[in-house]
N, C-alpha and C positions, 0 to 999 in steps of 0.2 A: 690637258686632256680635252679633246674636242667633243662636241655634242654627239657626234656619231659614235664615238668610242663609249661615251657615257650611256647612250641608248643600247649598245651591244652589251655593255656590262649589266645594265638593268634588265635586259632581256634574259641574260644568263641567270641572274638572281631570281627573276620571276619564274623561269623554267625550272630552276632548282626547287623553289618553293612549291610550284605546281606538282612536281614529281613527288615531293615528300608529303604534301598536304592530304591527299586521299588516304594514305596510310595512317596519318595522325588522326584524321576525322574518323576513320574506321575504329582505331584504337579508343578514341574518345567515346564513340557510340557504344562499343563493347563495355567500356568502363561504366558508362551511364546505365546500361542494361543490368550490369552486375549490381550497381548501387541500388537501382530500382528493385531488383529481386531481394536484396538485403533489407531494404525498407519494408517491402511487402511482408517478408518473413518476420521482421521485428514487429510490425503492426499486428500480424496474425497471432504472434506469441503474446503480445500485450492484450489483445482482445480475449484470448483464452484465459489469461491471468485475471482480467477484469471480470469475466463471466464466473470464474471459480470464486473470486472474492465476493461477488454479488450473491452467488448461491450460498456461500458460507454465511454471509450476513443475513440472508433470508432465513436460513435454518436457525440461526441464533435468535433472530427476532421471533420466529414462530415458537421456539422453546420458551422464550421470555413471556410471550403473550399467553401461551398455555399455562405457564406457572402462575401468572397474574390471574388468569381466568379461574384457576383452581382456588387461589387465595380468596378471590371475590366470592366464589360459590360457598366456600367454607364460612366466610364472614357472614354472608347472607343467611346461611343455614343456622349459624349461631344466633344471629339477631332474631330470626323467625322463632327459634326455640325459646329464646328469652321472652319475646312478645307473647307467645302462647302461654308460657308460665304466668306472666303478669296478667293476661286476660283471664286465665283460669282462676287466679287469686281474686281478681275483681269480680268475676262471676260468682264465686263463693260468697264474697262480701255482700254483693247485691242480693243474692238468695237469702242470706242471713237477715239482711235489713227487711226484705219483703216478708219473710216469715215472722220476724218480730212485729212488724206493722200489722200483719194478718192476725197474729195472736192477740195483740192489743185490741184490734177491732172486734174479735170474737169475745174478748172479755167485756168490752163495752156493750156489745149486743146482748151478752148473757146478763150483764147487770141491768140493762134496760128491760129485758124479759122478766127478770126477778122483780124489778120495781113494778112493772105492769101487772105481774102476777099477784104481788102483795096488794096493789091498788084494787085489783079485781076482787080479791078476798074481802077487803074492807068496804066494799060498796054494797 
């Protein structure tokens, strides 16, 4: 086969490829567009799923925090009540001690007054 025949044969092949190539490129572009749309739809669906999951987790965490907040409030209330009771008891004990000390002081002063009264009588 001569060079010229080979060139004609190659020209035929190139022309055949050039005739088919635009259709194949168009088909490939259409396929890429479809795939792009599918990917966008999949991403949008995943985005919605993630948003829903986040919203659910947020709600769950808020419920847990509210439950913990109530538990802490109840515990603090119980501790406050317990401390008030203890302070009330201590207050009563201090009052009793003060009254006892005051009564002893009054007895001492009364005894001193009696002694001074007796000393004044003997003078």
